[in-house]
N, C-alpha and C positions, 0 to 999 in steps of 0.2 A: 264283898263288892260284887255287884252283879255286872258281868260283862256281857253285853248283848252282841249277838250277831244275827241280825234280822234279815230275812230274805223273803220277798214275796214269792210264794211257791209257784204262782202262775208265770212269774218272770224267770225264776231260776230253773224250775223243773220243767216248765212249759209243757212239753209233750211227755216228759219222762216219768211223771207221777203215776200214771196208769201202769207203766212198765214196772215201776218200783213196787207197786202193790201186787201186780200180777206175778211178778218174778219172786217175790219174797213170801207172799202168802201169810203175812202177819208176823208178829215178833213177840218178844217178851221182855221181862226185866224192867218194866215201867212201873210207875207209881201214880196214884190218882191225884187229880188236881184239887181235890177237896170238894167243897160243896157246889163249885161252879158247874152248871149244866154241861153235858157233853156236847161240844159244838158239832160233832159229826158222828152220831150214833152208828155203830156198826163198823167204824173205822178205828184202827189202832196203830201205834208205832212201837218199834223195839230197836235195841242196839246189840252189837255183837260182843261187847265186853263191858264189864263194870269195874275193871281195875287196869291201871297203867303204871308201868315202871320205866323211868328214864335214868340214864347214866352218862357222865361226861367229865371233862376236866375243867378245872377252874380257869376261867378266862377264855375257854373255847366254846364253840357253838355246840349245843346239845341237840341232836336230831329230833324232830317232832314225831308224834305217834298219831295213828289214824284210827278213828272209831267209825264203824260202818253201821248206818241205820237203815231200817227197811219199814215200809208201811203195808198194812193188810186190811182186808175187809171191803165192805161196800161203802157207798155214800162217800166217795172220794171228794175231799174238799177242793175247792178251786183255788183257795189261797191258804198259804201256811207260812209261819215265821219260825225261824230257828233262833235259839239263844243259848248262851253258855255262861256260867258264873263260877269263878274260882273261889271256893270256900276256904282255900289255903293261902299260901304266900309265894308259890314257886311257878305259877302258870302265867305266861305273858299274854297269850291270846288263843282263841279258838276260831278257826276258819271253817265254814261249811261250804261244801261243793256237791254238785250232782255228778256222779260218775256212772254213766250208763243207767242201770236200774236201781242204783243205790245212792243214798245220801251219805257223804263222808264228812266227819268232823276231824279236822287236823288240829292237833293240840301242840302248841309251842311252849316249852319251858322258858323261863326268863333267862336272859343272857347275863354274863358276868356274875353269876352266883358264886359266893364264897364256898370254899370246900366244906362239905358237910352233907347231912341227910335231911331232906325236906319231904314232909307228908301232908296230904290234904285231900279234899274232895272237889270234884268238878261237877257242877249241876248243869245237865243238858236239858233243854226244853224245846218242844215243838208245839206252837200255839196257833190259834186262829186269829189273834189280834196282836197289834204292835206292842201292847203293854203286857202281853202274855198272861192275860187274866183268864183266858179260855184255853186250857190245855187239851190236846187230843189225848185219847186214851193211851196210856203207856208213858205219858210225859207228866212231870219231869222225871229224870233218871239221875241218880247220884253215881259217879264213877270215882273210886278211890285211886289216888296216884301217889307214887313215891319218886322223888328226884334225888339221885345219889351223885354228888359232885366230888370228884377226887381232886387232890392237889395238882395244879397244872403249871404251864410255862407262863411267866408273867414278868414283864419288864416295867420298871417304875423309874422315872415317869414314862408315860406312854408316848409322849412327844417331847422333842428337845428344841429349845430356842437358843442359838449361839449368837454372840455379838462380839465384834472386835474392831479396832482401828486398823486402817490399811497399813500393812507392814508387820502386823502382829497376828498371832494365832489365837484360837479360842478352844476350850475343852469343857466337857461335862461328864459326870459319872452317872451311869445307869445301873440300878440294882436289878438282878435277875433271880426270879424264883424258878427253880427247876421242877419239871413234872416228876411224878413218882416214877422211880426206876431210872431216872437220868442222873448222871454224875457230872456232866459238862454240857456246854452249849457252844454254838458257833454264831458269829455275826458277820455279815457281809454288806458291802455298799459298792455301787458302781461309779461313784464320783471320785476323781483323782485328788480332789482337795479335802476329802473326808477320810480319815483313817480310824480304825478300831484298834485300841491298844489296851494293855493291862487287863486281859481277860482272866478272871478267876471263876470258880464255880458259882459265885454269887454276884459278880459285878463285871463291868467293863467301862472303859473310858473312850469317849468320842472326841477326836481332835480334828479341828478344822485348820488347815494351813493358811498362810498369808495369801490374801487375794486382793485384787483391785476393788475399790469401793463399789458396792452394789448389794443386791439381795439374791441369795442362792438357796435352793431347796434340794433335798435328797431324802432317801429312805435307807434305813438300816434294817435288814432282815435278820431276826434272831431265830435260830433253829436248835431244837433239842429232841432227840428221838424223831418221831414223825410229826412233831408239832412245830409251829413257827409263829412269830409275831413280828409285825412290821411297825417300826418306830419312825414317824415323820420327823425330819430334821430341817429346821430353817436356820440360815446363817446370814446375818446382817453385818456388812462391813462399811464403816463410815470413814471419811477422809480425814487425815491428819495434815494440817497445813505445812508442817515442818518436814514431812516425809517426801521422798522421791517417788514420783508417780509415773515417770516416763523413762524411756531408754535415753541416756545422755552420753554421747561420745565426747572425747576430750578435744576433738577438732571438727570443724565443719566441712573440711575437704582434705584430700590427700593428693600430693603431686610427686610424681616419680620421673626420673630422667635416666636413660641408659643408652649406650650405643647399640646399633643393629647387632642382633645375635647374642646379646648378653642380658643377664638379669640384674635388676636394680638391687641396691642395698635394702634390707628389710626395714620396715617402719612399724612401730608399735601404735596400735589404736586402743587406748584405754576406754572402757565403757563402764558407766555407772548405771546400775539396774535398780528398779523398784524392789522392795524387800520380797515381794511375792514371786518375782521372776528369778528363777534359779539358773536357767540356761538361755542362750541366745541362738536362734536359728539364723544363720548368715547365708546370703546368696549374692550372686553377681549378675547384674543386668547390663549387658554391653550395648553401648550406643555406636561405637565404631570398633572394628576389629573383633577378634574372638579368642577366648581362652588365653588371654595374656596376664590375667590377674589371679593370684592364689593367696591363700591365707591359712593360718593354723590357729585354732581357737585355744585360748588359755583359760586360766581361772577367772571366774566372775564375768565372763563375756569378753575379756580382752582378746585382741587379734594381733597376730604377727603377719603383716601383709607384704607381699613381694610382687613386683611387676617384671614380666619377661618380654624381651624384644625378639625372641626366637621366632623366625618366620615372618616378622613384620618389616615393612619398609620404613624409611625415615618419614616422620610425620608426627602428628598429635592424635592420640587415641583417648577415648573417654568411656567411662563405665560408672556404674553406681553400685556401692556396697549397700545392701539392704539388710537391716538388723530387725529381727522379729522376735517377740517374746509372748508368753502366755498372758492374755487379757491386758495387752498394752499396745498402743499404736506403733506401727513400724516406723523406723527412722532410716533415711537415706543419706549416705555420705558420698558425694561426688568424688571420683578418682580420675586424675589426668596422667597420662603417660606420654612423655616427650621422647620419641625415638630419634636418636641422633645418628647422623652418618658417622661411621667409623672412619674418621678422616686421617688418612695416611699423611704423614709428613716425611717426604723423601726429598733430600737435597744433596747436591754434590755435583760431580762432573757429569755434564749432560752433552758436551760436545768434545769430540776428539778430532783433531786435524792432522792429517798425514800429508806432509809436503817434503820438500827437499831438505829442510832443516830438522825433520823428525828423527828421533833415535828410538831404539826399542825401550829405553827407560822413560822416555817422555810420553809414550803412548799409553798412559795409565791414569787412573784417578780413583777417588773414593766416594762412596755414597753413604750418607747417614739415614737411618731408617727408624721411624717411630710411629706409633698410633697413640697419641697422648691420652685419649679418654678410655683406654682399655687397660686392664692389668698388664704388668710386665710379663712377657712370655716370649717364646721362640718364634722366629720367622723363617720362611723358606724362600729361596730365590732360584730362578732359572732364566736363561737367555734363549731367545728364539733365533739368534744369528750366530753362525759359526765363526764370524770374525771377531766376536766379543767374548772374552773369557772372564769368568768370575773367580775371585780368590776363594770363595766359599759358597756353599749352597744353603747354609743355615746359620742362624745366630740369634741373639737376644735383642729385643727392643731396647732402645735407649742406651745400649752398651756397645754392641758389636757393629762395626762399620763393614761395608761390602766393598772390596776392592775390585776394580775392573781394569782390563787391559786389552789392547788390540792384538789379536792373533795374526801376526804378520804374514805367515804363509797363506792363511785363508783370505786375508785382506788383499793380497796380491792377485788373487783370482778374480777380483771384482774389476769391472771396467773403470778406467780412470776418469777424472774430471766429473765425478758425480757425487751426489750426497746419498748416504744410506742411513737407515735407522734400525736399531735393535731394541726390542721391547724386553725389559727385565720384568718378569712377573713375580710379584711379592705376595705371599699369602701367609696366613696364620694357620697352623696345623689343625686347630679345633674346628675350623670351618665356620665359626660364628661371624667372622668379619669378611665381607666380600674382598676378593683379591684386588690388587691394583697393579698398574703398569707404569714403569719409569722408562722413558724413552731416551736412549743415547744416540746421538747423531754422529756419524762418521763423515767428515768432509775429506774425501780423497782427492788431494791435489798434488800428487807426485809429479815431478817434472816429466813432461811428455812432449815429444816432438812428433808432429803428424805430417807436415808438408814443408817443403821449401818451394817457393814460388818466384819466378817460373822454375820448373823442375829440370829444364835443360838450358844449356847455353852453347854458344859456338866456341871453338878453340880460339884462345886469345881474347875472348870477350871479358870485360870487367864491368863493374857497376853495382847497383843496389839489388839485394835479394831479400825476400821476406821469409822468416821461419815462423811457422804456425804450430801451436801446441797449447800447453797449459802448465801452470805451476811455476812460471818464471819469477813471480814476485817473491818467492821464498829465498832467492839468492841475493845476498848483499851486493855482490859484484859479479854479474852473470858473465861478463866478458872474460873473467878469470877462470870460470868453471866450465864454460862451453868447450866441449871437446871437438876439435876440428881436425880432420885428416884430409890431406890433398891440397890444402891451401892455408893461408894465414890471413884472417880478416883484417882489413885496415881499421875497421871500427865495428863495434857491436852496440847497438842502441836498443834498450828495452822500451817498447812503445806501450805495452800493457802486460798483464799476466799471461796473455795468450799470443803475443806478437813481438818478434824481434826483427830489427832492420839491420842487415849486414851490408857492409861495403867490402867487396872482394876485388882482389887484383886480377889481372888477366888469367884466364883459365889455362892450366897446363894439363888438366885431366879431371876426373871425377872428384868431387869433394863430399865428404860425409860429415854429419853433425850428430852429436849425442850430448846428453846431460846426465850427471851423476846425482846421487842422493846420499844422505848420511846413513841410510839403511843398507848401504853397500850395493844398491841397485843402480842400474844404468838404463836410461830410457832407450826406446827403440831408435835406431838411427834413420835419418833421412839422407837421401843422396841427391846432390845436384850433379846431373850428368852432363858431360861435355860431349856434344854430338855434332860432328861435321856434317854439312849438308852437300849432297852431290849436285852436280849440274843436272838439271831436269830439262829435257827437251819438250818441244810442243807436242801435245797429244789431245785428241778428242775421242774420249771413250764413250761409245753409245750406252745409254742407260735410260730406258723409258720408265715413266711413273713419277708421280709427284713426290718431292723430297721434303724431308723435315730436318733442318739443321745440317751443318757441315763442320767438321773439325779436322785439322791436320795434326797428325801424330808425328812430331819431329824425330822422336826416338826410333820409330819403326818405319819412317817414310811412308806413311799410310794415311789415307783419307777415309773418315767414317761418316756415314749418313744413314737415314732410315728411308726406305721406299714405302710410302704410305699406300700407294696403289697395290703393291705386291705384299705388303705386310711383312717387311723384313728389315733386319739390320745389315747394312752393306759395308764392305771394306774394299778399298782400292789400294793395293800394295804395289809400290814401285819395284820392279824387278829389272834392273839395268835400265833400258830405255822403254820397257813395256810396263803396262799396268795389269796386275792380276786382280780379278774380281771374285770375291767370295761373299756369302751371306748366311744369315741365320734367321729362321722364321720367327717373327714377333708380331702376332696379330694385334692390330690397333696401335702400332708404334706411331708416335707423333713427332718426337724431337730427340736429338742426340747431343751429348757433350762428353768431355773427357774429365776424369777425376784430376785433382791438382797434382798428383804424383804420377799420372799416366798409367796407373795400374788397372783401371776399370773404365769401360765405356758405359755411360749412363744413358738409359732410354726411358722416356716417359711413354706410358701406354694408356690408351683411353679406357681400358677396363678398370682404371683406378690404381695402377701400380707404377712403382719405380723399379726398374730392373737394371741389374749390373751384369756386364759381360766381360770376359777375358779378351783383351785387345789382340792377342795372338791367335787363340783358338776359336774365339767367338762363343765359347761355352758360357752358359749362364752361371754367374757367381751368386746371385741372390735375387729374390723378388720380395718387395715390400709394399704392403697395401696402404694406400692413402685413402682419404675420404672420397676424393673425386679428382680426376685429371681431365683438363680440357683438351680438345683436339680439333683438327680441321682436315679437309681432304686435299687441298691444293698445296702449292709450295708455300709453306706456312710462315707466319711471323715467328720470330724467335721466342718461343714460350718456355725456354729453359736457360738458366744462367747458373754458373757454379762459382762460388766465392773461394778465395784461397784458403779458407779454414775448413773447407769440406761441406759447407751448407749449399744444398742444391735447391734453388728457388724454381718453382714451377707454377703454371696457371692451373688453378683448381682449388681444392680444399684439403687441408692436412688431415682432417679427422680428429684433430686435437683441439679441444675447447679450453685453452689456457688463458683466454682473455688478453692475449698479446697483440692481436690485430688480424688482418685479413690476408697477409702475405705468407703462404705456406712454404715450408722448406722440409727437405729430408737431409739429415745430418749423416754424412758418410762415416764419420768417426764413431758416433754413438749408435748409428743405424736406427735412429728414432726421428719421428716427425715433430714439427713445432711450427711456430708462427713468428714472423718478424714484427716487432712492435710498430705502432702507429696506425692511424685511421686511414690506411691506404689499401688499394688492391693491386694485385699483380696481373697485368694483362699480357705484356710481352716486354722483353728487355734485351739489352746488349751489354756484355761484360768485357772488361779489358782482358788482354791475353793472359795476364798473371792473376786474374780473379780478384784484384784489389779494389775495383770500382765497378759498380753496376748502375746503369741508368734504366729507369723503369717507366713504361707507359701504362697508365691505369686503364684507360679506355678511350676509344674514338667515337663512342655511341651516345654520349650524354651531352646535354646542353644545360649550362655551360660546360665546356670541356674541363675535366679534372686536370690538375697540374701534373707534369712529369715529376718523379721523385728520384733520388739517388741514394745509394747505399754503399758506404765504404766497408772495407774488409773488417775493420775493428768495431763497427757500429752494429747495434741490434735494433736501431730505430731508423727507418727511412726518413729522409728529409726532402722537403719541397725544393726542387731546383729553381734557382732564380732566373730572371730573364724572360719570364712568361712562357716558358716551354710547356707544351701540352702533350702532343703526340707526334709520331712519325711512323711510316711504314717500313722504311729501310734505315738502318743505323749501323755505325761501326765505331770501335775504339782501338787505340793503339795498344802495344804490348803492355805498358804500365799505366795506361789511361791518361797519357799526356794530352791526347786529342780525342774529341768526340764529334762524329759526323751526324748532324740532325738531318736524316734523310739524305738527299743529294743536293742540299741547298745551303747549309750553314755548317761551319766548323767552330767548335768551342774548345776551350782548354778544360782541365780537370775541375777548375773552380768556376766554370761556366762564364768565363770571360770570352767574349766573341773574338775569334781569330780572323774570320772573314767569310764572305759569301762565296758559294760555288756557282759559277756562271759558265755554262757550256756555250762556247761561242757559236756553234751552229744550232740554231733554234729548232731545226728539224729533228735533232737528237734529244731524246729524253733519258734522263739518268735512271738506271735500273738498280745498280749494286755498287755501294761504296766500300772500299777496302783501304785501310791505312798501312803504310810501311810499319815495321815493328817499332821504330822510334817515333812514329807519328809525324815525321817531317814531310812525308808525301801522302797525298790522298789520290787513290785511283778510283775513278768513277766509270764503270762500264755503262755504256749508253746504247740505245737502239735508235736506228733511223726510222722515225714514225711514218714517213711517207713510204719507205720501202717495206716496212713491216706489214702494211695492209694493202699494198697495191702490186705485190709481186716483184718489187725491185730486187736487184741482186746485191744491194749494199750489205755490208757485214757489220757486226757489232764493233763498236769503237770504245777504246779505253782512253779517257782523258786523264792526264797527270797534272795535279796541282801542287804548288809549293805551300805546305801548311806549317812550315817551321817557324814563321814569325807572325806576330800579331800585326794586322793591318793598322796603319796610323793615318796615312793620307789617302788611302783608297779603301773601298769597301770590299772589293773582289780579290780573291786569292789569285796570285800569279799562275798562269797556265804555262807549265813547262813543256807541254807537247801532248801528242797522242799516238796511238797505234791501233791498228785494226786486228780483230780476231778472225781467223779463217772460218770458224764455225760458231753457230748459235748454241748456247747451253740450253735454251728453252725453245718451246714452240714459237713460231712467228707467223701465225695465220690469224685471220679475223674471225675468231669464234669465242664464245663465252668460256668454253672449257680450256682455252689457251691462257695460261698464266705466265706472263713474261718476266715475273719477278725471279731473278736468279739468286742463288746463294754464293757468297764469295769469301775467300780467305787468302792468306799469303804464307809462304815458307818463312822460317825464323831468320834466314839470311836476307830476306826481302827481295830475293831474285826471281821468285816464281809466284805468279798469281794463279788461283784456282777458282773457276766458276762452275756452278752445278745447277742443273735444272731438270726438266722432265724429258730432255732429249740427250744431252751429253754432259760428261765431266770434261771440262776444258782446262788443261794445264798449259800455261803460256809463260815462257821466260820474259822478264821485263827487258825490253830492248835497251841496249846501252845508248843508242841514239834514237831520240824521239823525233817524230814528225812535228816540226815547229811551225808549219804553215797554218796561218789563221784561216779557218774555213769561212766560206762566204755565208753571210747571215741570210737565212731563209725563214720566211714566216711559217710557223707550225700550223698546219691545218689537218685536223683529224676528220676522217669521213664520219658521217652521221651514224653509220651502222656499227662503228667500232665501240664496243661497250667499255665503259670505265670500270676499273677494278679497284676496289677499296680506296 
């Protein structure tokens, strides 16, 4: 076979032929072309060898050999063709190249020659024509060659094609011929689905594992000594309709429920896998919450799943379990966790009442404790109040009850007539369940006596008296248990839990009252003092400055007032026939009153305080901050009233927003502020001498005028007074409220039945101050002569005395019993704006001495036994234009 490798010399060697000839200078080893004429006389070619030897292994590549040719002489041809022909059987091809100044023939033996010795000749030609009919001198040349092929590495078959149904595996055997000198081989692959097994010195098995349907390819590299062979492997997997080809969980979703702080019961998720999937990669994707789902993988992809509510609040949480496998679509299983509140169920004694009927054995109870949706476990308990003791501090849910009891010594330290709470904190030691609190209420209603009203009486005096306190309803028959010393009540009537009405015989001395209880305790005693009143002579005690309120202390024969100009609490004490004056500085003092037991002087202060003072020393006993206290600079309207239960009503704001109304009070018993119920305001008021009845003006500044309201000692809601009453600037009540003076014009009874009109016979006199006798049968009206008041007249104040004992039937006007004049004015009497002629007035308990107080004098005047009964001439009242009207 003639194998040509033709090359146009001018193209291939281009410039290099001249170099080739010049560099080599001719050659040898050639043979003549026969009879054909020499195409380039004087030019010849030669090669550097005439024999080639090749060696290699069977199945491996045998390296080529190079023959170098050179040209020499003159007459260099412009075109030359190379050619080569294998006269044997082992040469694959000859490639000709120009390399610098040489022509190279690269000889390649055939590949894949079987082991053995191959000999032959290679005929090389350099010609002037494409058919190689004109050889240059020295061409053609025969080159002998020998190819020696040793036994090599050979795998049969050279490529492997595997086929299987999904879920099944496939295998094939490959025979291996080892090269000379080798006793073993190795085979490797990078695909996880392809394994090489059963390797022997002459064979191996290729195994493809189960895969999803599809086509796969890989290589197996076989190595022995320094030789290797690569075997292509193709793997075709087809689907079997009856086989599982996806991940199949046994449920489409999972739902868990557990209380706060606990883990749920485990649930099993069974998973069916395709045959080629051996393991499942499981992960959690949270939609709400974090790290509350856990799982443990079992055989075949099964999962043991648990949800934990540790650190979660009650609510619904969601996540997805994502199942992934090799060559299969992932599957999502939605998971829901319902976190429940760990609901404590605590029941039992929640209220303990301490009253007169209570015993140490009755002041206890039991509490049942459970948390139904958590496992049975221990609980712990503690109380935050010293008055409540626990029978134990720990126990077991659903089994152990908690006993509670009142600690009597600690309870007795608490103020009475109040409600107290104790919180029992319950917890589970593991801390998974939030603790809870069970509240126990203590209603302390031990019998208590606070006041007897009035708290003084005259020797030989009898009548009705009021006991105020609390806890009275606990006694079946209070008249049998009321402990009385110094007198024997004719009757004891329980009006309410806080009020008793006593009928007492004539006083022979002081009387004390107390109440017992089953706990062996005795209430504080209250004392009704029998106080004789001395004869008091006329006196006019100079005292400048506007005054606020006036009260007569029968026990100490003293009068208290506040001097608003000087900013002081003043006391006028009777010492024989003289009056001693003392004071204590109280800046902003506005009004004064006496506590129902006479133990404290009460002062309202415009700095927003209620202050208490000792009536003997005038030392301050306490100061209590209200929200606001109203005040005025002149002889003020009565902006302070004290009930017989110790509630001090005042104009202002209590500072307590309890929703009960707009009438503030300070409670002397509890020393706390509050509000009287009803949609009414407290402007100013007048109280009966025993504090059992209060009439209240809301305001004189609105149109229409708001109605006057009244408040009885047992009521907590003020009521509108009938009869169209609205307001007044001066008012008075008798000792027990039998009579009420509306200004100096009309007298009413306690139930607002009109008794009669007050008509001063001399129209020149204007009423300034009304004062009732203690029994309400007489009304004293101090009046000023208006003509003398403003024109320098020497007329004196006059006191008119009216009979108010009987309701008028045929007449409208109260009978005038007479009058008497005062030697001195209690107030200023000049025509000036700063002159306030409104005087304050009161009377001694025996009804024998009247007291009038203003910005000039304290006037004490005995009531004459004989009154002036002359009817004064009626004169027309004419006020000068310059005289200003006040309020």
